[in-house]
Structure formats: C-alpha cells, structure tokens
N, C-alpha and C positions, 0 to 999 in steps of 0.2 A: 588463480595467478601463480605464475611461474616463480618457484622458490629457488635460493641459491644460497650457497654457503659463504658466510662471511669470515674470513681469515683474520683472527687478531694478531698483529704483528708488534713487538715490542721494541722500541728503540730507545736509545740513551740520549737524553738531553741535559745540558747543564743545568744545575739547581742553584737558585739563588741562595747567597750566602745566608740571609736572614732565614729562609726557609729551611736550610740545611741545619741551622743553630737550633731552630725550634723542633724540628724533627729529633734531632739528637737528645735535645733536653728532655722530650716527652717519651723517649725510648721507642720511638715508631720508626720503621724504615719502609722502603717501598717494597711491595710484594715480590717475592723472589720467582725469578724467570727459570724455569726448570730447562729449558730448550735453548739451544745456542741462538743467538740474536743474529738477525740478517741487517747489515748495513744497507740502506735503502736511498741513501742520499748522493751515491756517486753514479748512478745510472749504468752500473755494470750489472746487468742482469745475468749474466753466466752463471751458472749453479743456484740461481735463485727461483728456478721453476717451481719450487715447492710451493711458491705462492700461487700458482695456477692449480694446485691440486684440490679436487673436489668441486670444481666450478661446474653448476648445472645451468647457468643463464648467465646472459650478458647485454647490457644495453650498448647499441650501436649509436655513438653520437656522431653524427654527420651532419650537424647543423652549421658549422663553420665551414665546412667543405662546400656545401651547397649555396651558402651566400658569398663565398669568395669567388666562386666559379661564376655566380649569376652578374655580380658586379663588374668582372672582368671579361664577360662574353665568352667564357669557357664552355663547352659542349662536354659535359660527364655523361657516360652512358647510363640510361634511366634504370638499367636491369643490374647496375652494380651492387647495390645493396641487397638486392634480393639474393644474388649470387653468393655474397658474403654470408648471408643468413642461412643459405643452403649448406655451404662449407661447415659452418659450426653445428648446424642440425645434425650433420653427418657423423659427427663425433658426440652427439648428445648433448651439445651445448644450445639451450633455447635463447630465443631474442627476447629480451625483455622489453616492455613499453614504456613510455615516459610516465605513464600512471604508476607502473609498478615501482620504479625508482623514487617517485614523489612519495607514494604510500610507505615505502620501507627504505629510508635514507641507508646508505652504505652498500647497497647491491652494487655488484660489479658492473664497470661500464668500459667501453673501449672507444676512446676519443681520437678522432682523425683529423690532424692539423696540418693544412697545407701551407706552404710558403712559395708563393709565386714569384717572379722576378720584380725588379722595380717598376712602379707605375707612378703615372701623374696624373692629375685631373685637368683636364684642357676643357672644363665647363659643359662637356657633353659625356660625362663618364669617365672612366678610367682606360689607359691604354698603355701598353709597354713601352719603356723610354726607347727612342730610336737610337741606333748606332751604339749600342752597348758593346764594349769590348768583350765581355763575357755574360753570357745568359745562364742563371742559375735558379732551379726550382727544387723544391723538396717536399716531402710528406713525412711527417712523424705519427707513429701510432703509439697511444699511451693507454695502458691497462691500469685502471684503479680501483680500490675496493675500500670498504670501510675497516679502521684500524683503531687501536687504543694505544695509549702510552702509560706508563707506570705513574706518572705525576699527577695525572688527571683521568684516571680510568673511566669515569663517567662521560668524557667527551668522546664523541664519534667523528673522528678525522677521516679524510680521504686520503690515501697514500698510493702512490705509484708503484707497483711491484713488478711491472714488465713494460718495455718498451723497445721499438725498433723502427728503423726508418730508410729512407732512399732519397737519392739526389739525382739531379740530371743538369748537364749543360747544354742540352739541346732543346730549345725551345719550340721546335715544331711539333704542332699538335700536342700541346701540353694536356689538354682533356683525356686524349687516349693514354699518354703516358702515366697519368696519376691514378688512372682507372686499373693498369696493369699493375702499378707499384703497390696500391692498396691490396690486390687480390694476393701479390707475393708476400706482403706482410702479414696478412691474414693465413696465408700457408704456413709461414712461420710460427705464428702464434698458435696455430693447431699442432704444429711438430713438438714445440716446447710443451704444450698441455699434455700431449701424449707420452713425452719424456717424463715428465712429473709423474704421470700415471704410471708407466711402466718402471721407474724408480722407486715408486711407493710398493708395487707389487714384487719388484726383486728384493726389497728389504723384507716384507712381509714373509717371501718364500725363504730367505736368509734365516729369518727368525724361526719359521717351521722346522727348517732343516736343522737348527741348533737343537730344537726341542726334539726331533727325532734322534738327532745324534746322542742326546743325553740319555733318551729313552733307550737307544739301543746299547749305549755303555751300561746303562743300569740294569739291562738283561743280561748282559755279559757278567756282571757281577752276581746278579741272580743264579745264572746258570754256571758259574764258574767252579774252579776246583775246590775242593774241601780247604777250610782255612784252618791254620794250625797257629797257635798262639802259644810259646813256651814261655817260662817263668812268669805265668799268668798269677800266681799266688805268692804270698810271702810263705817262708819257710815254717812249717808247724802252726799254720794260720790259716783261716778261711778269707782273710782279707784280700782283696784284688790289689795287685802290685799298682802304684800311681802311675808308673811308666807305660802300663798297659790300658789306662783308662781311655784314652783317647781311640785306640783299637775298638773296645767295647762299645764306644759311642758310634764308631762307624758301624759296627755290626748292628747295633740296634736300628740305625737307618736302614739298612739293607733288608732287615727283617720287614721293617715298616712299609718300605717300597714295592717290595717283591711279593705281591700279594698272592702269585700262583705258585709260590713255593712254601714248603714247610722245612724247617730247619731243624736237624737233630745235633743238639750240643751235648758233648762229653766232657766231664771234669775228669782229671786224672791226678794221681799223687804218685811220690817215689816209694821204693820199697823199704827205706829205712824206718825202723821202729815197728811197732805191733799191727799185724794186718787189720784186725778190728779197729784199731785206732786209726789207722789210714782210711778205712771204709767210711767210718764217721766224719772224719775229716773231709772226705771228698763229697759226702752228702751236704755238709756244711757250705763248702764251696759251691756245690750246685745250688743251693738255697741263695746263697750271695749274689751269685751272678744274675739268677733269675730274677731277684728283687731288684738288681740294678737295671737290666734289660726292661723291665717293667715300668721303673720309674722314668725311663727315657722315652717311653711311650710304645715300646714294642709289643704289638698285640699278642695276648697270652696264647691265642689258638694256632700261631704260626711258628711256634717253637716248643720244644721240651728240652729240659736239662738233665741228663742221666750221669748219676755219680758212678765211676767205674774203679775207683781206688787205685790199688796197685795191680790190678788184674791184667793191664797192658801196657808193660813198660816199653817206651820208645827207644831207649839205649839201655844197655847194660853198664853198670859201674858204680863205684861208691862215693867218687868225688863229687864236689859241690857243683861242677859244671853238669854233670848227669843228672844230680837231683834237680836242677833248676829246669832241665829239658823236659824231665818227667812229670814236674808240675805244671802240667799244660792244660789247655782248652782246644778241643777239636769240634769243628762244626761242618756238618755235611748237609748241603741242600738238595732238597728232593721235588721235582716238578709233580705238582698236583693233577690228578686227573680232571 
C-alpha cells in the first residue's frame, strides 16, 4: 500500500476561559511549537508550499466532478484523471486508492470542486437557465491532509494546506473547458510541489555551506600564524591573568578542534630578578597553563608546554610595560604528517 507523509501543522485557536483557568491552576501549558506557525485559514497559499514537502502519494477525489457533470449532461474527457495521475507519477507522487485513505485516515487528498452555471429542474433533469446575462463556471482544487492542534493533540483533523482555481464566463463546451482547467491546476500543484522540494534543498545546501564555511574558518585558525599572548601571568606569580582567561579558553578550543595539528606552547618571563628563579617561575607557569588547558578538555597529545624563562626576551627594557610584554605565552602550530 502506498505510503505518504502526514504533516502535522500547529494552528492557534481561542481557548475557553474555564479551560485556560484550569490549565493555569494546574501549572500545565500547551506543548511548545518550535517552528513558525502557518496561518491556514486565509486561503493565501503563497509561501506555504512547505506543506507539500515530502508528499509521496495523494488520493484524487473526483466524485463530485463526475456526479455534477452527469446530472448536467456534460461530457468530461474519460482519460482526464489518467493524465492527472501520470503527471503526478512523473514527479514521484503515487495515486492513492479509496481503500488506502480509508485504512489510514489523514492521507493526502486532492479534491476537485466544480461550480457550474445556474440550473433549474424542468422535471426532465437539470438544464442551464436560458437567457442568462452572464454565464460563469469555475473549478477549485483543494489539497488537504491530516493535522493536529495543540489543544487536542489526539484528534486527527483534515486541514487544507494548498488550493487553486479557475473560472470562465464562456459556457460553450464546459466539459472541455473544465478538463483543461483541471490539468492546468495540476500543473500548478506540481510546480509548487517542486518549489517546496527545491526550497528544502536550497536550505539544506545553505546549511551545508555554513558548516563548510565554519570548517574552513577553523582550518584557518589551525593553520594560522603563531599566537602571542602578552601579559599572560601576574608579576612574580605562576597565576594566569584573569584578563587572559578567555584567550586561553579559545586556545583550548582550537587545540581540541584542530586534530591534524600539534601546538608548541612556550611560557616566557622577564629578566628582572635571579635567572634561576625566573626559570623555575617559567616552569610553574608552564605547569599552570597545561593544567588549565587540560581542564578545558584540550587533548594532552596535541600540545606541549615548554618553559623558556628569560632566555628569549621579546623587548628590552626595565619598565613595567616591557616586563608585561615579556611575561608572555607563544603558540606555534605544526601540521602533522
């Protein structure tokens, strides 16, 4: 049996005061709808083609068309519905049977509603009123499918999520006209169905492009220039400067993300004070930074921290500005083989 996707649409309906009061008293609320809601009561189906997305089958309800044409003596092309079915099949939409929709309520269906000119009963059947100043006939195609509402989620409602129609003031050969009009509306239905699929693919492609863009950006960070953090530590202390903590959080994130790189991290100190003291202080700073990066989840095998002491001063000078610059962390990424 052909299967088709049933789209659950959420619509807002007024709540009774008593019900709202009980809900509030019990602390219960309607389930949250994460997606933007579709207004389906205004018959403005533009931009709502999302409701056609994922359809694999539809029932063509032509009963009213056949009965209306029969009692009015109109001749409808016997191959019309077959052509409609072939058009739908060409885009992957199967025709559901009446047994299908009865066995699984809520399956998509496309109803054909004809509206012929005014008729009278002359005891011999119906015929068009003679001498009408204006003759008008129309046909409306209505697509419906199962849906649910927040207030009664267990109810399986039938919601109209697409529609289109045509009309004429020429009553010559109405049987031929309505057949042409129906095929044109089916073509429009298929066009909107394709547009829904194309829009979904475009959104998917955009999402993938965003992932690729993020990935490329991450690779640029992985393969970027060496990173220099000045004033990384407090004076005469292995403690990381609070102002630099966000930078080291970012560094840990880069190390975690860039699995094809290894990071050589150096801790440096200024030249003020005893050389041996500065060497030990640099070692303590290296240990503190290592502990911090590991605590943030940076894999130990992707980086190493080396204490450099006062061996490689970045700037000369004995003022506080020079000392702050030399109390630095230097990071150099290397691409692994």
